[in-house]
N, C-alpha and C positions, 0 to 999 in steps of 0.2 A: 504493500500500500504506500509506504514512504516513497518508493521509486516512482509510483504513478503520480503522486502528488507533486514531487519534485519535477518530473518531466512536464507536467501540465503547467506548472509555474514558469518553467523556462520558456516553454512555447508561448505563453501569454506575454511574458516580458519581451520576447523577441518580436512578437506581432505588434505590440504597442510601442516598443522602443523606450521602455520605462524600467528604471531600476527601483527595486523596493526600498522605501524609506523606513527608517527605524524611529518609532515614536510610541508613546503610551497614551491611550485615550483618557484614562482617569483611574484613580486607585480602585482596585478590586475590593468590594465590601468584605469585611472580616468574616461575616457569616458564611461566605462562600467556602473559605478554607475550613471552617469548622464542620460544615456539611461534608465536604470531600474527605476529610480525615476520619469522620466518625460514623458515616451513614451505614456502614456494614455491621456496626455493633447492634446487638439484639434489642437493647433498650434505649437506642439513641434518642428517639423522640421524647420519651418519658424523662430521660436524664437531662435533656436540653430544652425542655418545654418553655421555660421562661425566656431564654435568649431567642429561641425560634419565634415565639409570639411577638417579641419586641422588634426583631430585625428582619424577619421574612417580608413584612409589608413593604419595606424599602426596596425590595427587589421586584415588586409587582407594579405593572402598568394596568390600572383598573379600567376595564375596556367595555365599551358598548358601541358596536359598529353595525348593527342590523339596520337595514334600509328604512324600517318603519319606526325607528326610535323617536320618541316624543320629547318635547321640552321638559316635561315633568320627569320622565325617566332619566334624562341627562342631569337634571337637578338632583335627583336622588343619588345618582352616580357620584356627583361632586360631594354631596353630604357624606356618603359612605367613605370616600377617599380621605376626607378630613377626619372622620371619626376613627378610622383605622390607620391613618398616616401612611397611605400608599405612596409609592414613588411618583406616579403620574396618573393622570386621567387621559385615556386615549380615545379619541372620537374622530368621526369624519370631519373634514375641514370646515363644513358649513356651521359646525357647532363651536368652533374654536373661540370666537369672541364671547359667546354665551358662557363657556366654561371658564375662560380667563376672568370674567367679572365675578363669578361665584367662588373662584379659588384665590382671589386677591388677598395677599398677605398671609396665605397659609403655608407657603414654601413648597407646595405640591406643584409639580411640573404639568404643563399642558402638552400632550402629544397629539399631533395631527397626521392623519393619513394623507398620502399623495399618490395619485394614480391607482386608487384602491377600488375594487380588489383585483382587477385583471392585469394591470400594468401595461395594457395595450394602447393607451393613448399616446400621442406623439410627445416628444421631449418638450416642445414649447408649451404644451398644455400642462405638463407636470411642473415645469419651472414656474409658470404663472400661478398654479395652485399653491406651490410652495411659497412664493413671494407673498401672496395674499394671506396664507396661514401665518407667516411670520409677522406680517403687519397686524394681524388680528390678535397676536399674543402667544403664538406657539413657541415652546422652548425646544421641542424635539419634533422630528419629522419621520414618519414610518412610510417609506416609499417602496412601491413594488417595481421590480425591474421589468423590462420588456422581455417576457419569457420567449416569445417567438424569435427575437433577435439573438438571444442567448443560445437557443437550440440551433440556430443557423450558424453559430460560431462567429457572430459579429461582435467580438469583444471590444472593438473600438467604440461601437455604438453604446454598449453597456457602460464602459469606462467613462465616456464623454457625458452621458446622461447623469450618472451619479456625481461626477466631478462638478458639473454645473450647479447641481443642487447643494452639494457640500460647500461650494465656494460662495454661496449667497450671503452667509453670515458665519463668522468664526465662532460665535457663541452658541450656535444651534447644533444640537446633536442629531445626526442622521443615521437612522436604522434602515438597512437595505433588506427588503423582503425578497427572498429568492424563490419562494414557493416550491419547496422540495418535492412535493407529491408529483410534480410534472417532470422532474429531472432525473436523468441517469446519475450514477455515482460520479462519473467524469464531469458531467455538467454541474453537479453540486460543487465540485472542487473548483471548476472554472468560474462559476458565479461568485463564490465566496472570495476567491483570490482577486478577481476583478474589482469587487467591492472594496477590498482592503487597499489595493493599489490606488483606487480613486479617492481614498481618504475617508471612507465611511467609518463611523464610530462603532457601529454594531452590524453584524450580519444576523438577520432574523429568519427563522425557518419558514414561517407560513402566515397566510392571511386568516386562516380559520374558515375560509370559504372554498377551499379546494377539496379534493377527494380524501385527503387526510391531513392532520395537523402535525404537531411536533412529535418526533420520534427520538429516543435516546441515541440510537446509532447515527442519526443525522446531526445531532448536537455534537457528538464526539468527533464526527468527521469534520464539521465546520471548525471546531476548536483546533483540531490538528492542522487544518489548512492555514488559519489566520494567526495561530500562535497565541501568545498572552497579551499582545499589545492592543487589541481591540476587543469589544464586547461581543457576546453572542446572546441573542434573545430567542427563547423558545416560546412559541405561541401556537395555539390551536389544540383544543382537547385536553387542556390541563385543568382538571376539575377537583383534584384532591391533593392532600399534603404529600402522600407517598409519591405521586407522579411528579409533583413540583420538586421534591428533594432529589429524585432520580435525574431530573433535567439539570439541576444545579451541579450534582456530582459529576455529570457527563461534561460539564463545561459552560453551562448557561450562567450569565451574570445578570440577566433580566428575564422576567417572566411576564408574558401577556396573557391575561385571562379575565373572563367575565365572572369567574367563580371565586374571586379573591376573598369576599366576605365569608363565604361558606368555608373556605380553606382555613382562614384564621380562626374562625369560631370552633374548629375541631381541635385546636391546640389548647 
């Protein structure tokens, strides 16, 4: 596997004419190390219940992305995020200003989708959506790659699109959704590495709208490809604490889920 990853990396670097830069996106939360070191212990949750209940929320993007979401439902989402101290509230871009107003002063981030959920809109449309989301108060952007161009091997397109959005504002964190359910193993490697080269702060597994969501083996693969310098976000189908812990142990540093409240209440 290492040989496959290395060969794909070299191929993409040659195609793009780019040398990988060395940088770190932000400190890895301490709880990630605690989970990785202890998850295999029989009584891990019971022995660490206090710190898990306190720190796990800061890994969670509290999410509501269904197309029929109402203002009231998004308001409840924001109230829950403040009550449980989640890392961010993740919504479709039309709700960003609404969410920003309700989270004002809370310290909780606003995450906006871009090109969601298909990723098939053109680059100009994605850039425009990203610009508007930032103007409306987004702190983070969860953008979907153009899956068709990735599968066609058009890595320049993928790189340029991500680069344009990353370059909009140095303060904005960009999470690149590669939608693993549609990709072969080699395509997952190529997508993850292209995102890293383009300056993405996270590679994210899924939209939650594909044929399947986050899988442990995909999180492990993405982490192996991108190394420790950027984040990995697992999203899609994470509905209980055991699944969340497995994703973090596999390499995830952020979790996207609409079941955050349920998960924390089990601790």
